[in-house]
N, C-alpha and C positions, 0 to 999 in steps of 0.2 A: 593260406594263398597269399601269392606273392604281392610285391606295391604294383609291376606293372599290370598285372591280372585285374587286380581289384580296381586300377584306375579307368581302364580298359572298359569294367563290368559300369561301370559309374556311368563312362559317356556316352556307351552303349544305351541303356536305362533312360540319359537323358536325351538322346535323341530319339529316342523311341514316344517317349513321354511328348517331346517336341512337335514329331509328327501325328500323334495324335489329336494333339491339340489343334497345332494346324490346321487337317483335314476337320476338325468338327467344328472351328469357329470358321473358317471358310465355307461350310457347305451353309451354318446357317445366316453368316453374311450373304450369300448368292441368294438364298431364298428368301431374304430381309428383300435385296432388291429386286427377283422377280415380284414379291407381293407389292411392293411402290408401284412398279412400273404398271401391272395387270390393272391397279384400283386406277392408275393416273388415264389408261387406255380406255376403262370404262366410262370415268368421268365425260373424257373429250366426247368419245362416239354417245354418250346421253345427252350431252348438249349437243349434241348437230344434230340428231331426231328429233329434241324439242323442236330448235331451230327450222326443222325442217318439216313441222304441223304430222309426226309419226302420230297422232291421234286418229288420223284419218282412218286411219286401218281398222278402226274401230265403230269409227260413226258412216264410213263407207263401207262396208265389209265388200260390196260389189267394185272395187274400184281396187286392183290386184297391181298397181304400180308399185304402191309402197312397201306392201310385204312385197314383191318381187324385186326390192332394193334392198330389202334387210336381209334377206335370203344369199342374195348375190353379193354382198359388201362382205358379209363378215362368216362364213358358217359354224365359226364355232362359239358366237356369244348367240344368248337366248334372251328373249327380249318378253316380256310380261308386260299386259297391262289390268290393277285393280280399281276396282271403282270405291269411293267411301267408304264402302263397308268392311272391304275386304274381299270379295269376291272377284275371282281373277275373269277377265274379260277377253283376253288375247293370251295366247303363248305360242312361243313359237316351236316347240319342241315337247307339246303334251296334249291333249284334249281337255279345254276346260271345264268341261262337263264334270269330267272326275276329281278336279281338282277340289283342295280342302278350302276353307277362307285362311287365307294369307294375313287378317290384322295381324296378329299377335307377333308374326317374324319379322326379326330384329329392326332388319334395314327396312323394310315400310313400315312399323310405328313410330322408327326414329324420321323416316320421310313427312309421315303426316304430325309429325308433331314436331319436328324443326326444320322440315324444305326438302332436307338430304339426308341419307344412312348409307351405311355399308355395313356388310357383316363378310366370313367367311365363316364357312363349316366345310367340316372333312368327310370323307366319306372314307372308312376304313376297309371296306371291303372293294372300291375300287381300285384304293391306292391315290383317290384325287382330293382337291381340296377345290371347292367351287367358291367365287368370288361373287360378289353381290354387291349391286351400288344401285340406292333409288330414289327418285326424285319426283319428289310434290308438282304434280302443274295445276296450270290455273283453274279449271274445272273441278279441284278437287281429287282428282285419280291421281293413282300413281306409276311412271312409268320405268321397271324393272331393269335391267340390264345385268348378265352375269354373264363369267366364263370358267371353266373348268381349267385345274391348271395340277398337276403332279404335284401330289402333296413332296413336305421336305425329306420323310423316308423313302418315297419313291426315288427321288431324286438321289438320294445317297447311294440308295441301291444301284443304281443306275450308272455313277460314276464310280463303284467300288472295284471293278474292273481294270477301269485306267488309274486309280488313286492304291490298289493293288499293287501295280506294276512300279510306279512312279516313287514310291514306299519304299519298298526294297531297294532300287538305285539310291535311293536317298540313303537308303541304313547301309547298301555300301561303301559307300561315298565318306559318311559319316566313320564307321570300321577303319576305313584307313587312315583317314586322317587322326583319330583318339590313336593308335597305335603310333602316326608321325608325332604326336603332340605328347603324347605317353613318354616316348624315348627320349623327346628334347628336356620334360621335364626333369626323369630318372638319371639322363647321360650322365649331370656335373656329379649328381651322389656317388651312379656306380664308378665315376674314375676317381672322385674323390679315397669312396671305398678302397679301390686298387691300388691307391697313392698317398695312403695319408702324410708320409713323411715330406712329400711333394705338394702340400695344399694350398699352398702361399701360389701360386701357381696357377693354380686350375680353378678358371673362368667360370663363375657361377652365379644368377639370377641374384640381384639385390636383395629380393625377399628372403634370398637361401643363408645369407650370410650370416647372421645371428645364431643359426642353425650350424654351418659349418663351423664360425667360432669358435661353438660349443663344443663340436666332436673336434675338433683338433686340442683345445685345452685339455679335455678326457684324457687325448692320445697321449698328450704331451705327459698328463698324470700318471699314465699307466707305464708310462714307458721310463719315469724316474721312479715309480713304487719299484716298477721291474731292475733297476738298475741298482735301485737302493736294498731290495730284498738279497739282489745276487751278492752285492758291498758286503750284506752283513752274515751269509753263507760263507762267503770265505772267510769273514772275522769272525764267524762261530769257531768256524774249523781249526786255523790260525792259533786264536786264544785256548781250544781245550787240546790242541798238538802240545802247548807247552808246556800245561805241568800233568800231562798223560807222558810226554817224553820222561820229563823228569820224575815220576813216580816208577815207572819202567826202569831205568837205567840204575835207581840207587836200590829196586828191589834185586834186579837180575845179580847187581855186586853183591850183595848180602848172600841171596841163594848160591851164586856160585862158591860160598867161603870166603873169597880173598879182601871182604873187608875182616882189619879185626874187633876187638871187642869194644873196645874207642871209637872206629869208623862206623859199626851198629848202631849206636844210638844216635851219633850225628844224621846217619843215612837215614834213620827211624822218624828224626824231625824234619827231616826235610820232605820227606814223602807223607809226612801229618800235612805240613804246612802248604803243601802243592794238592793235599786232598781236602783241602781246608777251599782253598783258589778254586778249587774246579768245582764246589760245593756253592761257594756264592755266585760263581760265573752261572751254571745253571739255573740255579733258583730265579738271580736278576732276567737272565732270559727268560723263561718263565711266565715273572712278571711281566717282563716287556709285552710276549705275545698275549698275554690276558689284558691287556688295558689295549693291545689291539683292536680286542675284538669288539664291534659296535652294537651285537643283538644284545649282548647282556645288558639289562637293566641294572643300575649301582644306585644301592642308596643312599641320598641327602639328607643329613637332617641338623639342626642345629650345632655345633660342636665348639667346645672352648679351643683356641688355638692357643691362649697361654700356657697349660695344662699339658697337652700334644709335645709343646714343646719342652715345657720343666721333665716330661717323662722321658724324650728325646733326650734334652741333656745330661739325664740323669745314670742312661745306658752307654753314653759316648764317653763317660767318665773317664774309666778305664781306660780306653783306647786312645783318648786325650793324654793321659798322664803318660802313653807307653812311649807316643810323639813326642815330649815334653812341649804339649800345646795347654795353656788356662784357657778353659771351655767357661762361657758365664752365658747368664741369658737375665734380662731385664724388662721390662713393661708391666702389663697388667690385662685383667682377665679381658678379651674379648671374643664375640659369639659370630660365627659367621655360619654360612648356610652350605654344609661340606658334606663329601663323602669322609668318616672316622678314619677309616683305616688309612685310604687314600695320602689326606692330611699328616699322620703318621709316620707313612713314606715318605714323603714329599718333603717334610722336615729334616727326619734320621739321613738322609742322602743328601740333602743342603749341606748337613752339622756334618756329617762323615766326610764328604768332598772336602770341607774346609778346612778338617783336622791331617789328613794326607798329606794334600796340596801348602805344606806352611813349614814353615823355618824351623827349628829347634829354638823355646823361648816363645816362640809365637805366640798371639790371644785369636781366637773366635769368640764373636760375642753374638748370642742370639736374641734378638728384639722381637716382642708382639706390642704393637701402639696402634694409633689411630692417625690419620695425617689427610688433614681437610674432611674428614667425615667418613675415611674411605681405612677398614683395615687392613693390615697387613703383617706379614713376617718377613725380616729381614735376617740374613748371616752374613757377616760384617767379620773377615779375616786380614789378617797384615802378612799373608804370606807371598807366596812366591808371583802372584797374580798372571794376568793372561794377557800377549800380546794384542793391539788392534783388530791384524789381521788372521787372527785365530777366533774372534770371539761372535763370528755368526757361526760358526761351524761348531761352537765346545757343545753345546746339547745332540749333537747327532750320536747316535750309537756306535762304540768303541774309540770314538773322535777322543784322542790325546795330545797336549800339545806336549808335554814329556812325554816320551812313551817310558824312556828307561826307569823315569823316577815313579811313574802310575805300576811297573812291575814290582818295584822295591817296596812300597807300601802296601803291596796287596790290593790296589784297586785294579776293578774291570773292565771301567771304560763303559761303565752302563748308566753309571748313576743321576745324572745330568741327563741323560734319555728319559728314564722312569718320570723326572722332575717333569719334564717337558711337554709329556703324553697325560700327565696328571695334571697337570696346568689346562690342557687343551681339555680334559674331561668334564671344566669347570667353569662353562661360558662366564661366570661373575666374578673371574682369576684372570690375572694380567701377569704376567715374567719378563722383571729388570734385571737387567745386567750393567754393573759399572765396574771399570777393573782396570787397572794399572801393573805394568811390570816393574816389580821392587815393590811395590808399598801395599799390595794386596787387592783382594775381591769382595764386593758387595752384591750379595744375591737379595729382591725384593719382589714379592709376590704380594701384589694388589688385589682386595676384596671389593667390587664394587657395592 
């Protein structure tokens, strides 16, 4: 279900509930007002009867003036006189000879006790309510005046046709208003969805500003990631093309018979070198893809950084000798919570990068120690260094400061990108870089 339709339905349901509640409350309030008015009228009329000596209708039955006055004054009222025992002496609407004792009637019992009383009795069959008001006379008898009024159910039933027409009109009006309000609420979002690149120029309600800001940031991140992936794809294609072209060219020369015996050996060495470069590149790409996957749950455990660093130094010793670089390690055993395989890759790539981008006779020093209570692993070299303008991008995939040097040393341009991904995977790790052209580079990973 769409957002517009959902909001419209909610508005219509609220409108319907509001109309029903309004009608119900109005009916109850209206009926209460009727009750109050009827009881007030009964009290006023009873007081007038007492003041005009209405008791004469009992004491002097032959005097028809009072009875005529009563009947002509208000044909809707019923007047009853009851003696002290509860026997009905006179009633305008019934034969007192057939009337039961009224002593226990609530309004009469209250009048005998407190001087006056009132009560309401409903007749479900007649659909009416009878309002009674009784007052005790000076002679000990009780005068009761009553009036029948339509019950609440009857009032509502009579008003149903009018209320239905009113409710339908109100509902139609509210549906139109809800459509207008829905469009005004959803409009900015739709305009934003249709033109995310120009989100700054789209005016929205202040309540939507955080939502729009989040969407804008997500859109920028998506576009940035898309550009990075596009650039990465182009770089991968280029990096794979170079060794494959070399392998294809040398193998074609050998196949055609144009190469001499001495050339065949040299061409085979070049093919082997390009194959190794291709395999290294593919392995690094696969590893980066694995690090990009967030669904995978990595295992973190207590690992000894010094042992891992020492193992990496031993593995890379031959490569260091080949590049005429001195590789050494110092420090002490330090344990951190990390993924063992990732720590091995991190230190290996840092050391391998320091060896490749060094000068003949240079040094690479690996340190595992503690500083201000925080364990760190540091790889320091006195190689070519990194210019200031390149230091922010050095951890990007395939980014090289000296591309010709990278290819000559067999680097893939992915080593430091892998390092950064590993650090990101460890919330307790922080990556720091210090470098100066001609003096060397120091990369430190600090664990909190």
